[in-house]
PQR file of N, CA, C, O and H, with PARSE charges and radii, in Angstrom:
ATOM      1  N   MET A   1     129.533  94.428  84.965 -0.4000 1.5000
ATOM      2  CA  MET A   1     128.419  95.244  84.548 -0.0000 2.0000
ATOM      3  C   MET A   1     128.633  96.653  85.090  0.5500 1.7000
ATOM      4  O   MET A   1     128.983  96.847  86.254 -0.5500 1.4000
ATOM      5  N   ASN A   2     128.415  97.621  84.222 -0.4000 1.5000
ATOM      6  CA  ASN A   2     128.548  99.021  84.595 -0.0000 2.0000
ATOM      7  C   ASN A   2     127.171  99.534  85.027  0.5500 1.7000
ATOM      8  O   ASN A   2     126.339  99.887  84.190 -0.5500 1.4000
ATOM      9  H   ASN A   2     128.130  97.464  83.276  0.4000 1.0000
ATOM     10  N   TRP A   3     126.944  99.571  86.335 -0.4000 1.5000
ATOM     11  CA  TRP A   3     125.627  99.930  86.865 -0.0000 2.0000
ATOM     12  C   TRP A   3     125.282 101.394  86.634  0.5500 1.7000
ATOM     13  O   TRP A   3     124.106 101.757  86.604 -0.5500 1.4000
ATOM     14  H   TRP A   3     127.620  99.285  87.014  0.4000 1.0000
ATOM     15  N   GLU A   4     126.312 102.247  86.469 -0.4000 1.5000
ATOM     16  CA  GLU A   4     126.043 103.670  86.212 -0.0000 2.0000
ATOM     17  C   GLU A   4     125.382 103.869  84.852  0.5500 1.7000
ATOM     18  O   GLU A   4     124.706 104.873  84.628 -0.5500 1.4000
ATOM     19  H   GLU A   4     127.267 101.952  86.493  0.4000 1.0000
ATOM     20  N   ILE A   5     125.573 102.927  83.958 -0.4000 1.5000
ATOM     21  CA  ILE A   5     124.939 102.999  82.639 -0.0000 2.0000
ATOM     22  C   ILE A   5     123.709 102.099  82.576  0.5500 1.7000
ATOM     23  O   ILE A   5     122.698 102.466  81.977 -0.5500 1.4000
ATOM     24  H   ILE A   5     126.122 102.111  84.140  0.4000 1.0000
ATOM     25  N   ALA A   6     123.795 100.925  83.193 -0.4000 1.5000
ATOM     26  CA  ALA A   6     122.726  99.928  83.075 -0.0000 2.0000
ATOM     27  C   ALA A   6     121.407 100.411  83.672  0.5500 1.7000
ATOM     28  O   ALA A   6     120.347 100.199  83.083 -0.5500 1.4000
ATOM     29  H   ALA A   6     124.616 100.627  83.679  0.4000 1.0000
ATOM     30  N   ILE A   7     121.461 101.047  84.819 -0.4000 1.5000
ATOM     31  CA  ILE A   7     120.220 101.478  85.477 -0.0000 2.0000
ATOM     32  C   ILE A   7     119.500 102.569  84.683  0.5500 1.7000
ATOM     33  O   ILE A   7     118.299 102.438  84.447 -0.5500 1.4000
ATOM     34  H   ILE A   7     122.322 101.219  85.298  0.4000 1.0000
ATOM     35  N   PRO A   8     120.186 103.652  84.255 -0.5600 1.5000
ATOM     36  CA  PRO A   8     119.467 104.652  83.450  0.2800 2.0000
ATOM     37  C   PRO A   8     118.935 104.100  82.124  0.5500 1.7000
ATOM     38  O   PRO A   8     117.854 104.486  81.681 -0.5500 1.4000
ATOM     39  N   VAL A   9     119.696 103.197  81.491 -0.4000 1.5000
ATOM     40  CA  VAL A   9     119.225 102.617  80.230 -0.0000 2.0000
ATOM     41  C   VAL A   9     117.974 101.774  80.469  0.5500 1.7000
ATOM     42  O   VAL A   9     117.041 101.803  79.666 -0.5500 1.4000
ATOM     43  H   VAL A   9     120.575 102.885  81.852  0.4000 1.0000
ATOM     44  N   THR A  10     117.953 101.029  81.563 -0.4000 1.5000
ATOM     45  CA  THR A  10     116.786 100.213  81.895 -0.0000 2.0000
ATOM     46  C   THR A  10     115.566 101.084  82.176  0.5500 1.7000
ATOM     47  O   THR A  10     114.476 100.817  81.671 -0.5500 1.4000
ATOM     48  H   THR A  10     118.711 101.005  82.215  0.4000 1.0000
ATOM     49  N   VAL A  11     115.752 102.120  82.976 -0.4000 1.5000
ATOM     50  CA  VAL A  11     114.644 103.029  83.294 -0.0000 2.0000
ATOM     51  C   VAL A  11     114.141 103.719  82.025  0.5500 1.7000
ATOM     52  O   VAL A  11     112.934 103.852  81.825 -0.5500 1.4000
ATOM     53  H   VAL A  11     116.638 102.338  83.386  0.4000 1.0000
ATOM     54  N   GLY A  12     115.066 104.156  81.170 -0.4000 1.5000
ATOM     55  CA  GLY A  12     114.675 104.795  79.917 -0.0000 2.0000
ATOM     56  C   GLY A  12     113.910 103.856  79.001  0.5500 1.7000
ATOM     57  O   GLY A  12     112.956 104.265  78.339 -0.5500 1.4000
ATOM     58  H   GLY A  12     116.047 104.047  81.333  0.4000 1.0000
ATOM     59  N   SER A  13     114.326 102.606  78.964 -0.4000 1.5000
ATOM     60  CA  SER A  13     113.634 101.616  78.143 -0.0000 2.0000
ATOM     61  C   SER A  13     112.218 101.374  78.642  0.5500 1.7000
ATOM     62  O   SER A  13     111.278 101.308  77.850 -0.5500 1.4000
ATOM     63  H   SER A  13     115.100 102.274  79.502  0.4000 1.0000
ATOM     64  N   ILE A  14     112.068 101.242  79.941 -0.4000 1.5000
ATOM     65  CA  ILE A  14     110.739 101.012  80.519 -0.0000 2.0000
ATOM     66  C   ILE A  14     109.838 102.221  80.294  0.5500 1.7000
ATOM     67  O   ILE A  14     108.686 102.071  79.886 -0.5500 1.4000
ATOM     68  H   ILE A  14     112.832 101.296  80.584  0.4000 1.0000
ATOM     69  N   LEU A  15     110.355 103.418  80.558 -0.4000 1.5000
ATOM     70  CA  LEU A  15     109.549 104.626  80.360 -0.0000 2.0000
ATOM     71  C   LEU A  15     109.208 104.834  78.886  0.5500 1.7000
ATOM     72  O   LEU A  15     108.087 105.224  78.558 -0.5500 1.4000
ATOM     73  H   LEU A  15     111.290 103.540  80.890  0.4000 1.0000
ATOM     74  N   GLY A  16     110.172 104.575  77.994 -0.4000 1.5000
ATOM     75  CA  GLY A  16     109.917 104.719  76.564 -0.0000 2.0000
ATOM     76  C   GLY A  16     108.840 103.771  76.080  0.5500 1.7000
ATOM     77  O   GLY A  16     107.987 104.148  75.276 -0.5500 1.4000
ATOM     78  H   GLY A  16     111.082 104.259  78.260  0.4000 1.0000
ATOM     79  N   SER A  17     108.875 102.545  76.566 -0.4000 1.5000
ATOM     80  CA  SER A  17     107.845 101.569  76.198 -0.0000 2.0000
ATOM     81  C   SER A  17     106.479 101.999  76.716  0.5500 1.7000
ATOM     82  O   SER A  17     105.480 101.900  76.004 -0.5500 1.4000
ATOM     83  H   SER A  17     109.568 102.238  77.219  0.4000 1.0000
ATOM     84  N   PHE A  18     106.438 102.472  77.947 -0.4000 1.5000
ATOM     85  CA  PHE A  18     105.180 102.915  78.545 -0.0000 2.0000
ATOM     86  C   PHE A  18     104.594 104.092  77.766  0.5500 1.7000
ATOM     87  O   PHE A  18     103.407 104.101  77.439 -0.5500 1.4000
ATOM     88  H   PHE A  18     107.250 102.552  78.525  0.4000 1.0000
ATOM     89  N   ILE A  19     105.433 105.079  77.474 -0.4000 1.5000
ATOM     90  CA  ILE A  19     104.966 106.254  76.736 -0.0000 2.0000
ATOM     91  C   ILE A  19     104.526 105.857  75.330  0.5500 1.7000
ATOM     92  O   ILE A  19     103.505 106.335  74.835 -0.5500 1.4000
ATOM     93  H   ILE A  19     106.397 105.071  77.739  0.4000 1.0000
ATOM     94  N   GLY A  20     105.303 104.979  74.686 -0.4000 1.5000
ATOM     95  CA  GLY A  20     104.942 104.516  73.348 -0.0000 2.0000
ATOM     96  C   GLY A  20     103.590 103.828  73.314  0.5500 1.7000
ATOM     97  O   GLY A  20     102.797 104.049  72.399 -0.5500 1.4000
ATOM     98  H   GLY A  20     106.132 104.591  75.088  0.4000 1.0000
ATOM     99  N   LEU A  21     103.327 102.991  74.315 -0.4000 1.5000
ATOM    100  CA  LEU A  21     102.039 102.298  74.362 -0.0000 2.0000
ATOM    101  C   LEU A  21     100.886 103.258  74.631  0.5500 1.7000
ATOM    102  O   LEU A  21      99.774 103.035  74.153 -0.5500 1.4000
ATOM    103  H   LEU A  21     103.972 102.811  75.058  0.4000 1.0000
ATOM    104  N   LYS A  22     101.133 104.319  75.388 -0.4000 1.5000
ATOM    105  CA  LYS A  22     100.080 105.303  75.650 -0.0000 2.0000
ATOM    106  C   LYS A  22      99.799 106.177  74.423  0.5500 1.7000
ATOM    107  O   LYS A  22      98.658 106.579  74.196 -0.5500 1.4000
ATOM    108  H   LYS A  22     102.037 104.501  75.776  0.4000 1.0000
ATOM    109  N   ILE A  23     100.829 106.469  73.640 -0.4000 1.5000
ATOM    110  CA  ILE A  23     100.681 107.344  72.476 -0.0000 2.0000
ATOM    111  C   ILE A  23     100.187 106.581  71.251  0.5500 1.7000
ATOM    112  O   ILE A  23      99.522 107.161  70.392 -0.5500 1.4000
ATOM    113  H   ILE A  23     101.756 106.142  73.825  0.4000 1.0000
ATOM    114  N   LEU A  24     100.498 105.300  71.159 -0.4000 1.5000
ATOM    115  CA  LEU A  24     100.207 104.494  69.972 -0.0000 2.0000
ATOM    116  C   LEU A  24      98.766 104.590  69.470  0.5500 1.7000
ATOM    117  O   LEU A  24      98.567 104.700  68.260 -0.5500 1.4000
ATOM    118  H   LEU A  24     101.038 104.829  71.856  0.4000 1.0000
ATOM    119  N   PRO A  25      97.750 104.555  70.340 -0.5600 1.5000
ATOM    120  CA  PRO A  25      96.371 104.625  69.813  0.2800 2.0000
ATOM    121  C   PRO A  25      96.049 105.939  69.095  0.5500 1.7000
ATOM    122  O   PRO A  25      95.100 105.993  68.312 -0.5500 1.4000
ATOM    123  N   TYR A  26      96.815 106.983  69.346 -0.4000 1.5000
ATOM    124  CA  TYR A  26      96.524 108.288  68.758 -0.0000 2.0000
ATOM    125  C   TYR A  26      97.304 108.550  67.471  0.5500 1.7000
ATOM    126  O   TYR A  26      97.081 109.566  66.812 -0.5500 1.4000
ATOM    127  H   TYR A  26      97.585 106.940  69.982  0.4000 1.0000
ATOM    128  N   ILE A  27      98.216 107.649  67.105 -0.4000 1.5000
ATOM    129  CA  ILE A  27      99.039 107.836  65.914 -0.0000 2.0000
ATOM    130  C   ILE A  27      98.444 107.026  64.767  0.5500 1.7000
ATOM    131  O   ILE A  27      98.074 105.864  64.940 -0.5500 1.4000
ATOM    132  H   ILE A  27      98.397 106.824  67.640  0.4000 1.0000
ATOM    133  N   LYS A  28      98.357 107.646  63.602 -0.4000 1.5000
ATOM    134  CA  LYS A  28      97.818 106.957  62.434 -0.0000 2.0000
ATOM    135  C   LYS A  28      98.828 105.921  61.936  0.5500 1.7000
ATOM    136  O   LYS A  28     100.038 106.095  62.081 -0.5500 1.4000
ATOM    137  H   LYS A  28      98.657 108.589  63.461  0.4000 1.0000
ATOM    138  N   GLY A  29      98.313 104.852  61.355 -0.4000 1.5000
ATOM    139  CA  GLY A  29      99.152 103.767  60.857 -0.0000 2.0000
ATOM    140  C   GLY A  29     100.169 104.215  59.826  0.5500 1.7000
ATOM    141  O   GLY A  29     101.278 103.682  59.777 -0.5500 1.4000
ATOM    142  H   GLY A  29      97.330 104.711  61.238  0.4000 1.0000
ATOM    143  N   LYS A  30      99.808 105.186  59.004 -0.4000 1.5000
ATOM    144  CA  LYS A  30     100.727 105.678  57.969 -0.0000 2.0000
ATOM    145  C   LYS A  30     101.963 106.302  58.597  0.5500 1.7000
ATOM    146  O   LYS A  30     103.070 106.118  58.090 -0.5500 1.4000
ATOM    147  H   LYS A  30      98.907 105.619  59.044  0.4000 1.0000
ATOM    148  N   TRP A  31     101.796 107.037  59.691 -0.4000 1.5000
ATOM    149  CA  TRP A  31     102.943 107.649  60.373 -0.0000 2.0000
ATOM    150  C   TRP A  31     103.871 106.589  60.938  0.5500 1.7000
ATOM    151  O   TRP A  31     105.093 106.718  60.868 -0.5500 1.4000
ATOM    152  H   TRP A  31     100.897 107.186  60.103  0.4000 1.0000
ATOM    153  N   ILE A  32     103.286 105.543  61.496 -0.4000 1.5000
ATOM    154  CA  ILE A  32     104.097 104.474  62.081 -0.0000 2.0000
ATOM    155  C   ILE A  32     104.893 103.770  60.992  0.5500 1.7000
ATOM    156  O   ILE A  32     106.074 103.475  61.180 -0.5500 1.4000
ATOM    157  H   ILE A  32     102.293 105.438  61.553  0.4000 1.0000
ATOM    158  N   GLN A  33     104.255 103.499  59.848 -0.4000 1.5000
ATOM    159  CA  GLN A  33     104.947 102.845  58.743 -0.0000 2.0000
ATOM    160  C   GLN A  33     106.075 103.716  58.200  0.5500 1.7000
ATOM    161  O   GLN A  33     107.051 103.190  57.665 -0.5500 1.4000
ATOM    162  H   GLN A  33     103.296 103.739  59.696  0.4000 1.0000
ATOM    163  N   THR A  34     105.961 105.014  58.326 -0.4000 1.5000
ATOM    164  CA  THR A  34     107.009 105.921  57.866 -0.0000 2.0000
ATOM    165  C   THR A  34     108.116 106.060  58.902  0.5500 1.7000
ATOM    166  O   THR A  34     109.296 106.072  58.552 -0.5500 1.4000
ATOM    167  H   THR A  34     105.168 105.441  58.760  0.4000 1.0000
ATOM    168  N   LEU A  35     107.744 106.165  60.169 -0.4000 1.5000
ATOM    169  CA  LEU A  35     108.733 106.429  61.214 -0.0000 2.0000
ATOM    170  C   LEU A  35     109.587 105.222  61.588  0.5500 1.7000
ATOM    171  O   LEU A  35     110.776 105.379  61.862 -0.5500 1.4000
ATOM    172  H   LEU A  35     106.786 106.155  60.453  0.4000 1.0000
ATOM    173  N   LEU A  36     109.012 104.031  61.606 -0.4000 1.5000
ATOM    174  CA  LEU A  36     109.766 102.856  62.044 -0.0000 2.0000
ATOM    175  C   LEU A  36     111.014 102.592  61.210  0.5500 1.7000
ATOM    176  O   LEU A  36     112.079 102.393  61.793 -0.5500 1.4000
ATOM    177  H   LEU A  36     108.046 103.904  61.383  0.4000 1.0000
ATOM    178  N   PRO A  37     110.947 102.579  59.879 -0.5600 1.5000
ATOM    179  CA  PRO A  37     112.185 102.361  59.118  0.2800 2.0000
ATOM    180  C   PRO A  37     113.225 103.458  59.343  0.5500 1.7000
ATOM    181  O   PRO A  37     114.425 103.183  59.356 -0.5500 1.4000
ATOM    182  N   ILE A  38     112.770 104.692  59.519 -0.4000 1.5000
ATOM    183  CA  ILE A  38     113.701 105.793  59.777 -0.0000 2.0000
ATOM    184  C   ILE A  38     114.398 105.594  61.113  0.5500 1.7000
ATOM    185  O   ILE A  38     115.612 105.771  61.208 -0.5500 1.4000
ATOM    186  H   ILE A  38     111.796 104.915  59.508  0.4000 1.0000
ATOM    187  N   ILE A  39     113.651 105.230  62.141 -0.4000 1.5000
ATOM    188  CA  ILE A  39     114.232 105.003  63.467 -0.0000 2.0000
ATOM    189  C   ILE A  39     115.201 103.833  63.432  0.5500 1.7000
ATOM    190  O   ILE A  39     116.293 103.919  63.994 -0.5500 1.4000
ATOM    191  H   ILE A  39     112.664 105.086  62.064  0.4000 1.0000
ATOM    192  N   PHE A  40     114.814 102.731  62.775 -0.4000 1.5000
ATOM    193  CA  PHE A  40     115.713 101.576  62.668 -0.0000 2.0000
ATOM    194  C   PHE A  40     116.999 101.952  61.940  0.5500 1.7000
ATOM    195  O   PHE A  40     118.085 101.549  62.355 -0.5500 1.4000
ATOM    196  H   PHE A  40     113.927 102.661  62.318  0.4000 1.0000
ATOM    197  N   PHE A  41     116.886 102.719  60.862 -0.4000 1.5000
ATOM    198  CA  PHE A  41     118.072 103.144  60.120 -0.0000 2.0000
ATOM    199  C   PHE A  41     118.992 103.990  60.993  0.5500 1.7000
ATOM    200  O   PHE A  41     120.206 103.787  60.993 -0.5500 1.4000
ATOM    201  H   PHE A  41     116.003 103.047  60.525  0.4000 1.0000
ATOM    202  N   LEU A  42     118.424 104.933  61.734 -0.4000 1.5000
ATOM    203  CA  LEU A  42     119.241 105.780  62.607 -0.0000 2.0000
ATOM    204  C   LEU A  42     119.916 104.971  63.707  0.5500 1.7000
ATOM    205  O   LEU A  42     121.063 105.248  64.059 -0.5500 1.4000
ATOM    206  H   LEU A  42     117.438 105.097  61.735  0.4000 1.0000
ATOM    207  N   LEU A  43     119.226 103.980  64.251 -0.4000 1.5000
ATOM    208  CA  LEU A  43     119.838 103.124  65.267 -0.0000 2.0000
ATOM    209  C   LEU A  43     120.987 102.306  64.682  0.5500 1.7000
ATOM    210  O   LEU A  43     122.019 102.137  65.331 -0.5500 1.4000
ATOM    211  H   LEU A  43     118.294 103.755  63.965  0.4000 1.0000
ATOM    212  N   ILE A  44     120.817 101.800  63.470 -0.4000 1.5000
ATOM    213  CA  ILE A  44     121.890 101.051  62.815 -0.0000 2.0000
ATOM    214  C   ILE A  44     123.086 101.951  62.558  0.5500 1.7000
ATOM    215  O   ILE A  44     124.225 101.540  62.780 -0.5500 1.4000
ATOM    216  H   ILE A  44     119.979 101.937  62.943  0.4000 1.0000
ATOM    217  N   VAL A  45     122.849 103.166  62.098 -0.4000 1.5000
ATOM    218  CA  VAL A  45     123.940 104.123  61.871 -0.0000 2.0000
ATOM    219  C   VAL A  45     124.670 104.410  63.177  0.5500 1.7000
ATOM    220  O   VAL A  45     125.898 104.492  63.190 -0.5500 1.4000
ATOM    221  H   VAL A  45     121.924 103.500  61.918  0.4000 1.0000
ATOM    222  N   GLN A  46     123.943 104.562  64.262 -0.4000 1.5000
ATOM    223  CA  GLN A  46     124.564 104.829  65.555 -0.0000 2.0000
ATOM    224  C   GLN A  46     125.447 103.665  65.989  0.5500 1.7000
ATOM    225  O   GLN A  46     126.567 103.883  66.450 -0.5500 1.4000
ATOM    226  H   GLN A  46     122.945 104.495  64.252  0.4000 1.0000
ATOM    227  N   VAL A  47     124.967 102.443  65.851 -0.4000 1.5000
ATOM    228  CA  VAL A  47     125.749 101.269  66.253 -0.0000 2.0000
ATOM    229  C   VAL A  47     126.998 101.140  65.388  0.5500 1.7000
ATOM    230  O   VAL A  47     128.086 100.889  65.905 -0.5500 1.4000
ATOM    231  H   VAL A  47     124.057 102.265  65.477  0.4000 1.0000
ATOM    232  N   VAL A  48     126.852 101.307  64.086 -0.4000 1.5000
ATOM    233  CA  VAL A  48     128.003 101.190  63.187 -0.0000 2.0000
ATOM    234  C   VAL A  48     129.022 102.283  63.478  0.5500 1.7000
ATOM    235  O   VAL A  48     130.224 102.016  63.485 -0.5500 1.4000
ATOM    236  H   VAL A  48     125.968 101.511  63.665  0.4000 1.0000
ATOM    237  N   SER A  49     128.566 103.503  63.716 -0.4000 1.5000
ATOM    238  CA  SER A  49     129.509 104.587  64.011 -0.0000 2.0000
ATOM    239  C   SER A  49     130.218 104.358  65.340  0.5500 1.7000
ATOM    240  O   SER A  49     131.390 104.708  65.476 -0.5500 1.4000
ATOM    241  H   SER A  49     127.589 103.720  63.710  0.4000 1.0000
ATOM    242  N   ASP A  50     129.533 103.779  66.318 -0.4000 1.5000
ATOM    243  CA  ASP A  50     130.187 103.456  67.592 -0.0000 2.0000
ATOM    244  C   ASP A  50     131.239 102.369  67.409  0.5500 1.7000
ATOM    245  O   ASP A  50     132.280 102.398  68.065 -0.5500 1.4000
ATOM    246  H   ASP A  50     128.581 103.495  66.207  0.4000 1.0000
ATOM    247  N   LEU A  51     130.978 101.421  66.534 -0.4000 1.5000
ATOM    248  CA  LEU A  51     131.941 100.345  66.292 -0.0000 2.0000
ATOM    249  C   LEU A  51     133.164 100.833  65.520  0.5500 1.7000
ATOM    250  O   LEU A  51     134.277 100.364  65.754 -0.5500 1.4000
ATOM    251  H   LEU A  51     130.132 101.397  66.001  0.4000 1.0000
ATOM    252  N   LEU A  52     132.957 101.770  64.604 -0.4000 1.5000
ATOM    253  CA  LEU A  52     134.056 102.226  63.753 -0.0000 2.0000
ATOM    254  C   LEU A  52     134.880 103.351  64.369  0.5500 1.7000
ATOM    255  O   LEU A  52     136.072 103.467  64.086 -0.5500 1.4000
ATOM    256  H   LEU A  52     132.052 102.151  64.413  0.4000 1.0000
ATOM    257  N   PHE A  53     134.269 104.170  65.197 -0.4000 1.5000
ATOM    258  CA  PHE A  53     134.988 105.342  65.718 -0.0000 2.0000
ATOM    259  C   PHE A  53     135.197 105.250  67.164  0.5500 1.7000
ATOM    260  O   PHE A  53     135.785 106.151  67.762 -0.5500 1.4000
ATOM    261  H   PHE A  53     133.301 104.076  65.427  0.4000 1.0000
TER
END
């Protein structure tokens, strides 16, 4: 395990979840329905590009 990467990724995940839960009540449902597929698509593109290049 590469701890130099694992620890920051873990902290970022926890902070991102916390911030997301705090912001969620203020975001309209339509925005969430629009943003989630875009974010998922960008994450898939990132994973595929990392695998290919």
